[in-house]
N, C-alpha and C positions, 0 to 999 in steps of 0.2 A: 672845761668842768661840763659834767652832766648830773642832772639833777632827776630826784624821784619827782614825779608828776599825778596824782590823782586827782579822779574826778569823771564826769560822765559825758561824752564827747558832744554832744547835741547842746549842750548847757551853752548860752553867749557868753558868760564871763568865762569857761574853761576856752572855749572858741578864742576870745580876744587876748587870753594869756597866754595859748599856746603860739598865736601870731605872733605876739610880743617875743616869746623866746627864740621863734626862726628868725626873726628881724634881727637880734641881738647876737644871733651863730649859737645860743646855747643849746646844747646838746639834751636831751630827756628821755626818760622811760616813762612811758604814760600807762599807769591803771586804770582799768576801766571799774569801776565799780558795778555796773550793770551785768558785765561777762563776770569778773574775778570775786565779786563781793568784797567785802571792807574787814580786814584782819584785826582781829581784837584787841593784840597786844598792840600793834602801830596807834590803834584809835585811842586807847588809852594811854599811850605815850604822849600822841596830841594835848589829850585835855589835862595832862598834867602838864605839859608845858606852856599851855596857851589857855586854858581853862574853858570849861563847859560853854561859857557863854561865847566865847569865842569859836569854836569847833561845831555847837550847834546851829544848825541855819532853822531859827523860830519864824521866820518870813515867809516859807515856803507853804505851798501846798499839802504838803504830806503832814508836814508838824500841825497845821491847821485843821486836817479833819481827823486828829487823833482822839481819843476819849480822854475825858481831864484824867482818868485812874493811868492812861500811858504816859500822858505829860508828867504825871508825878513822878516817874520813873527818872526824869532828868535832874531832879534835885540834889542827887549826888553822883560823883566821877563815875562810880562804879555802874550804876543803873544808867545813866546816859551813854557810856560806853558800851553796855549790852543793847539798847535800843539804837543807836547808831550802827553797829554791827547787822541788826535783823532791819533796818530802814536804812539803807549807805544813802538815800538820796535825802536824808536830813542833813548830811553832813556838809558845811558849808565849803564851797567850791571855789577855786580848787584849793588843794594842799599841796605843798613842795617843800621835800626834804632836801636838803642841799649841805655842803661842807659845814658851813655856819649856821645854821640851824632850821627853823620853819617858818613857813611862811603858811597863812590861811588867809583865802579870800585874793581878790586880784587887785594891788595899789600900787600903781607904776612906779611911784617914786619908791614907796619901800622896795620894791621889786628892784629898782636900779641901785639902791645902795647896798644892797644885800647879795647881789647876783653880778654885779658889773664893776 
């Protein structure tokens, strides 16, 4: 099995998730938001599948520094997708696309059930 893995390489959660995948022998293709950006169609698909509140990381520094008028864009799916494409560091990490669906964030038991 090979999965599509999206994140930022220096993120501690991404590092932990990559280590977990390596230990389980699960192959993955890594997509680095910092170098490659975030694809608008994929971000919209993730929001449709999991909801804005799951995909958007409201706890991060980038979100907290946004002016209120920018934060208001996240009130609807299209606005949130545009905001996340513009500032991909606000996407909750990691995001993993696999044959059975989509994982957002790293929860070991959830990943075990979905990928093993």
